[in-house]
ZADRENPA-650593 format. One record per residue (C-alpha): residue number from 1; residue in three letters; x, y, z. Coordinates in Angstrom, 1 decimal. Example, Ala and Ser with C-alpha at 12.3 -4.5 7.8 and 13.67 -1.06 7.14 Angstrom:
# residues 2
 seq type     xx     yy     zz
   1  Ala   12.3   -4.5    7.8
   2  Ser   13.7   -1.1    7.1
//
This chain:
# residues 100
 seq type     xx     yy     zz
   1  Met   -0.1    0.2   -0.1
   2  Lys    1.1    3.4   -1.0
   3  Gly    2.1    5.7    1.7
   4  Lys    2.4    9.8    1.1
   5  Cys    3.6   11.0   -2.0
   6  Leu    7.7   12.3   -1.3
   7  Ser    6.9   15.4   -3.5
   8  Glu    4.1   16.2   -0.9
   9  Leu    7.2   16.3    2.2
  10  Pro    9.3   18.6    2.8
  11  Gly   13.0   17.7    2.4
  12  Tyr   12.7   16.4   -1.0
  13  Glu   13.9   17.7   -4.2
  14  Arg   11.6   17.8   -7.5
  15  His   13.7   15.3   -9.4
  16  Ile   15.5   12.3   -7.2
  17  Leu   18.2    9.8   -8.5
  18  Ile   16.8    6.4   -7.5
  19  Tyr   18.4    2.8   -7.4
  20  Arg   17.0   -0.4   -8.0
  21  Ala   18.6   -3.9   -7.6
  22  Val   17.8   -6.8  -10.1
  23  His   18.3   -9.6  -11.8
  24  Lys   20.5   -9.2  -14.9
  25  Asp   18.0  -10.1  -17.0
  26  Val   16.1   -6.7  -15.7
  27  Asn   16.8   -3.3  -17.2
  28  Lys   14.0   -1.0  -16.4
  29  Phe   11.6    0.4  -13.6
  30  Phe    8.0   -0.8  -13.5
  31  Pro    4.9    0.6  -11.3
  32  Met    4.8   -0.2   -7.2
  33  Asp    8.9   -1.5   -7.9
  34  Tyr   10.7   -1.1   -4.7
  35  Val   13.5    1.2   -4.8
  36  Thr   16.0    3.3   -3.0
  37  Met   18.0    6.6   -2.7
  38  Ser   20.6    4.6   -1.2
  39  Arg   23.3    3.2   -3.8
  40  Arg   24.8    1.3   -1.3
  41  Phe   22.0   -0.3    0.0
  42  Ala   21.1   -0.9   -3.4
  43  Lys   24.6   -2.8   -4.3
  44  Gly   24.8   -4.7   -0.7
  45  His   21.6   -6.0   -1.9
  46  Ala   22.6   -6.9   -5.5
  47  Asp   25.5   -8.7   -4.0
  48  His   23.2  -10.6   -1.7
  49  Gln   21.0  -11.6   -4.2
  50  Ala   23.5  -12.8   -6.4
  51  Ala   25.5  -14.8   -3.7
  52  Ile   22.1  -16.2   -2.3
  53  Glu   20.2  -17.0   -6.0
  54  Glu   24.0  -17.9   -7.5
  55  Glu   22.7  -15.5  -10.4
  56  Asp   24.2  -12.2  -11.6
  57  Tyr   22.4   -9.1  -10.5
  58  His   22.8   -5.2  -10.8
  59  Val   22.0   -2.0   -9.5
  60  Leu   19.8    0.1  -12.0
  61  Ser   19.6    3.7  -11.6
  62  Ser   17.2    6.7  -12.6
  63  Leu   16.6   10.3  -12.3
  64  Val   12.8   10.5  -11.6
  65  Pro   10.4   13.2  -10.2
  66  Ser    9.9   13.0   -6.7
  67  Ser    5.7   12.6   -7.4
  68  Ser    6.3    9.3   -8.6
  69  Leu    7.9    8.3   -5.4
  70  Tyr    6.0    7.3   -1.9
  71  Gln    6.5    6.1    0.9
  72  Thr    6.2    2.0    2.0
  73  Pro    4.4    1.1    4.5
  74  Asn    7.8    0.5    6.6
  75  Ile    8.3    3.8    7.2
  76  Gly   12.5    5.4    8.0
  77  Ser   13.2    2.6    5.7
  78  Asp   15.5    2.9    3.0
  79  Glu   13.2    1.8    0.6
  80  Phe    9.9    3.6   -1.3
  81  Phe    7.4    2.8   -4.4
  82  Tyr    8.3    4.2   -7.7
  83  Asp    4.9    4.1   -9.6
  84  Gly    5.7    6.4  -12.8
  85  Lys    5.7    4.9  -16.4
  86  Val    8.0    2.1  -17.0
  87  Ile   11.4    3.3  -17.8
  88  Leu   14.6    2.4  -18.6
  89  Gly   17.9    2.3  -16.1
  90  Lys   21.1    2.4  -16.4
  91  Ile   23.3   -0.4  -15.1
  92  Ile   25.7    1.4  -12.4
  93  Tyr   26.8   -2.0  -10.9
  94  Lys   27.4   -5.8  -11.3
  95  Ala   27.6   -8.3   -8.7
  96  Pro   28.4  -11.8  -10.4
  97  Ala   27.0  -14.6   -8.6
  98  Glu   30.4  -15.2   -7.4
  99  Ala   30.8  -11.6   -5.2
 100  Ile   30.3  -13.3   -2.0
//
């Protein structure tokens, strides 16, 4: 369930750089994807998933309007919902299956 839109909250810029750890075959952000504003958090998640699933993962990034980001039920976490149009992400980190 979506919480408050980040564009309605104080302290957020008009556009925000988001990250998402995904399987190597994924290259887009989709509505209701969990995303983070923390590059470190996304890299750690990609490394963890690559090790657990023994599959290559990578981290995508994109600059999106804050009006497309919403709080998740676990307010205070590093994760948010992206709820905008489907967009192509830029690969900024690769986590091979043997990363850990």
